[in-house]
C-alpha positions in Angstrom: 0.0 0.0 0.0 1.3 3.5 -0.9 1.8 5.6 2.2 0.9 9.3 2.2 3.7 11.8 1.9 2.2 13.7 4.9 0.2 12.4 7.8 -3.0 14.3 8.2 -5.3 11.8 10.1 -5.4 11.1 13.8 -7.5 9.0 16.2 -7.4 10.5 19.7 -8.3 8.1 22.5 -9.8 10.5 25.0 -9.9 7.8 27.8 -6.4 6.5 27.1 -5.1 3.1 26.0 -5.0 1.2 29.3 -8.1 -1.1 29.8 -7.6 -1.1 33.6 -7.6 2.7 34.0 -10.7 4.3 35.6 -11.8 7.8 36.1 -10.6 9.4 39.4 -13.1 9.4 42.2 -12.8 13.2 42.5 -11.4 15.8 40.1 -11.4 16.2 36.4 -11.2 13.6 33.7 -7.5 13.0 33.0 -7.8 14.4 29.4 -9.4 17.6 30.9 -7.0 18.1 33.8 -5.6 21.7 34.0 -2.2 22.2 32.4 -1.2 25.9 32.8 -4.8 27.0 32.6 -5.8 24.8 29.6 -7.3 21.3 29.5 -4.7 18.7 28.4 -6.7 17.5 25.4 -7.1 21.0 24.2 -3.3 21.5 24.2 -2.9 18.1 22.4 -5.3 19.1 19.6 -3.6 22.4 19.1 -0.2 20.7 18.8 -1.6 18.1 16.4 -3.0 20.9 14.2 0.4 22.6 14.2 2.0 19.3 13.1 -0.3 19.1 10.0 -3.1 16.9 11.3 -6.4 18.0 9.6 -8.8 15.1 10.3 -9.4 14.0 13.9 -11.6 11.3 15.3 -12.2 11.7 19.0 -13.1 8.4 20.6 -14.6 8.6 24.1 -16.3 6.1 26.4 -16.6 7.7 29.8 -17.9 11.2 29.1 -18.8 11.5 25.4 -21.2 14.4 25.9 -18.6 16.6 27.5 -16.1 15.8 24.7 -18.7 16.8 22.0 -19.7 19.9 23.9 -16.1 21.1 24.3 -14.6 20.3 20.9 -17.6 20.5 18.6 -16.6 20.3 15.0 -12.9 21.1 15.8 -12.8 24.3 13.7 -11.6 26.4 16.7 -8.5 24.1 16.8 -7.9 24.1 13.0 -9.1 20.5 12.5 -12.1 18.7 11.3 -13.3 16.7 14.3 -15.6 13.7 14.2 -16.9 12.2 17.5 -17.1 8.4 18.0 -18.7 6.9 21.0 -16.9 3.9 22.4 -19.7 1.5 23.5 -17.5 -1.6 23.7 -14.7 -2.7 26.0 -12.5 0.0 27.7 -8.9 0.6 26.6 -7.3 0.5 23.2 -9.2 -2.6 22.0 -12.6 -1.1 22.3 -11.5 2.3 21.1 -9.8 1.0 17.9 -12.8 -1.3 17.2 -15.1 1.8 17.4 -12.8 3.7 15.0 -11.7 0.8 12.8 -13.6 2.1 9.7 -11.5 5.2 9.7 -8.2 3.4 9.5 -7.9 3.1 5.8 -4.3 4.4 5.5 -1.5 5.6 7.7 -3.1 7.0 10.8 -1.9 8.5 14.1 -3.3 6.9 17.2 -2.6 8.9 20.4 -3.6 9.0 24.1 -5.9 11.9 24.5 -4.5 12.8 28.0 -1.0 13.2 26.7 0.6 16.6 26.7 3.6 16.6 24.4 5.7 18.5 21.9 6.9 15.5 19.9 7.7 16.0 16.2 5.2 14.1 14.1 7.0 14.6 10.8 10.2 13.0 12.1 8.2 10.0 13.3 6.3 9.7 10.0 9.5 9.9 8.0 10.7 6.8 9.8 7.4 5.0 9.4 7.4 5.6 5.7 10.9 4.3 5.3 10.2 0.9 6.9 8.1 -1.9 5.7 6.3 -2.4 9.0 2.7 -2.2 10.0 3.2 0.3 12.8 5.7 2.6 14.4 5.5 3.3 18.1 7.0 6.2 19.9 9.3 5.1 22.8 11.1 7.0 25.4 12.1 6.8 29.1 11.7 10.6 29.6 8.1 10.4 30.7 6.7 11.6 34.1 4.3 8.8 34.6 5.0 5.2 33.5 2.3 3.2 35.3 0.2 1.3 32.7 2.6 1.9 29.8 4.0 -1.1 27.9 7.7 -1.5 27.4 9.4 -2.2 24.0 12.5 -4.3 23.7 14.3 -2.9 20.6 17.2 -4.0 18.5 19.8 -1.3 18.8 20.7 -1.2 15.1 17.5 -2.0 13.2 15.2 -0.4 15.8 12.7 -3.2 15.2 10.7 -4.0 18.3 11.2 -7.7 19.1 9.2 -7.9 22.3 6.4 -5.9 24.0 6.3 -6.3 27.8 3.0 -5.4 29.4 3.4 -6.7 33.0 5.9 -5.4 35.6 8.5 -5.9 37.0 10.5 -4.8 34.0 14.2 -5.5 33.6 16.8 -2.7 33.7 18.0 -2.7 30.1 19.0 0.2 27.8 17.2 -1.4 25.0 13.8 -1.5 26.9 11.9 1.8 26.6 8.4 2.9 27.5 5.7 3.0 24.8 4.4 6.5 25.3 0.9 6.1 23.7 1.7 7.4 20.2 1.5 5.1 17.3 1.4 5.4 13.5 -0.6 2.4 12.3 -1.6 0.8 9.0 -4.9 -1.0 8.5 -3.1 -4.4 8.8 -2.2 -3.6 12.4 -5.9 -3.6 13.4 -7.1 -6.6 11.4 -6.0 -9.1 14.1 -8.1 -7.2 16.7 -11.2 -7.8 14.6 -10.5 -11.6 14.7 -9.7 -11.7 18.4 -13.1 -11.1 20.0 -14.9 -8.3 21.7 -12.8 -8.3 24.9 -9.4 -8.3 23.3 -7.2 -5.3 24.0 -4.9 -4.0 21.2 -1.9 -3.0 23.3 -1.8 -6.1 25.6 -3.2 -8.8 23.3 -2.4 -7.8 19.7 0.7 -5.6 19.8 3.0 -8.2 21.4 2.2 -10.7 18.6 2.8 -8.0 15.9 6.2 -7.4 17.5 7.1 -11.1 17.5 6.3 -11.1 13.8 8.7 -8.3 13.1 5.9 -5.8 12.2 6.7 -3.1 14.8 9.3 -0.3 14.5 10.3 1.8 17.4 10.9 5.6 17.1 12.8 7.2 19.9 12.0 10.9 20.3 14.8 13.4 20.7 16.0 13.8 24.2 14.1 16.6 26.0 10.8 15.9 24.2 8.0 16.5 26.6 5.7 13.5 27.5 3.4 14.4 30.4 0.7 11.9 31.4 -1.7 11.9 34.3 -1.5 9.4 37.1 -4.6 7.2 36.6 -6.3 5.0 39.1 -6.4 1.4 37.9 -8.5 -1.7 38.7 -7.0 -4.8 40.2 -8.9 -8.0 40.8 -8.9 -9.9 44.1 -8.8 -13.7 44.3 -12.6 -13.6 44.7 -12.8 -11.8 41.3 -14.0 -8.6 42.9 -12.6 -5.4 41.3 -10.5 -3.3 43.7 -9.2 0.2 43.0 -5.5 0.7 42.9 -3.0 3.5 42.1 
């Protein structure tokens, strides 16, 4: 498939990619937390527009009405915004299944609570140069790492050979955090459609893609800002009862 010269399409996962993450008991939704007087997701959309993104699909499960009310058609941010309600499973699996019809070519998938100044053009140049189904942004310069997968990369080819999703993680210079920024091709989502309604893309599909040599890592320049909120997560007791955790 021919890949576009410029990346203009983005899917923003307002509730994030972690299927265990839950809204805080008090305070704002993580994507609407205050960052220097502006909601995080607002800053993200402005940054994506400056990077050349023109078409945005906002996928939300927890508070879709608030997202629609705040962003509208996206014109204030210089993008064309379409809203998608995530009625299925939480996390990246349910979100990508809700937006799967929009993934017809190279598409950015990004955590809606992320505040960043990463350079999309540099990441896209790497993606276009490699015959892989997806490129993931990796870094260890991130303020909050809970819930993030780790990528074990080959130091020369930068292919990701292994995705680690459960701590503890080994101390290794070739293991970096997956930040929640991906450029994906339609082929990277097809396995999710075959895996069932409760499958999660990051924890169930991404590791297999890496084992098949279909994932490339892109390490952002040192000093790039990656700021994520600390999210509460659900753990399960031996009785199967869900317990909140931090």
